[in-house]
C-alpha positions, -999 to 999 in steps of 0.1 A, spaced: -22 3 -28 -31 -4 -58 -57 31 -61 -19 43 -56 -1 19 -92 -33 33 -110 -26 73 -105 6 69 -111 -2 48 -146 -22 77 -152 8 105 -146 31 79 -164 13 83 -197 32 99 -226 17 133 -236 25 121 -281 1 108 -295 -6 96 -334 -36 108 -342 -43 96 -382 -34 58 -398 -2 61 -412 -13 38 -440 -32 67 -453 -5 93 -448 25 78 -470 57 102 -467 37 123 -440 35 117 -402 2 130 -376 9 130 -340 -9 156 -310 26 174 -290 4 185 -259 -27 197 -279 -9 207 -308 -9 190 -340 21 183 -355 32 170 -385 65 152 -410 72 150 -438 96 129 -449 111 125 -489 147 105 -509 165 123 -523 155 119 -552 114 128 -544 122 161 -533 139 170 -561 110 165 -583 89 187 -562 82 218 -585 79 245 -553 103 224 -529 97 238 -494 121 262 -481 127 250 -448 135 209 -456 165 199 -440 189 180 -461 204 149 -435 235 131 -448 216 99 -453 200 110 -484 165 119 -470 147 157 -466 127 164 -436 103 187 -430 84 196 -397 56 213 -390 28 225 -361 0 243 -357 2 262 -326 
């Protein structure tokens, strides 16, 4: 019975894993999704207005933040 529990624990483990220390990342968080590197960037309205070349694919949310999702296959 104990061995069956271990097998279930391995199967239930999440496929999302943080791979970069959040303290060193500023407004960027990196993680792996099924082996692919992903990153999410977040800015306030004031920070986004100060960017010289803001990313065209960033999305504005009514809460006053801009979000951009980036991933590398």
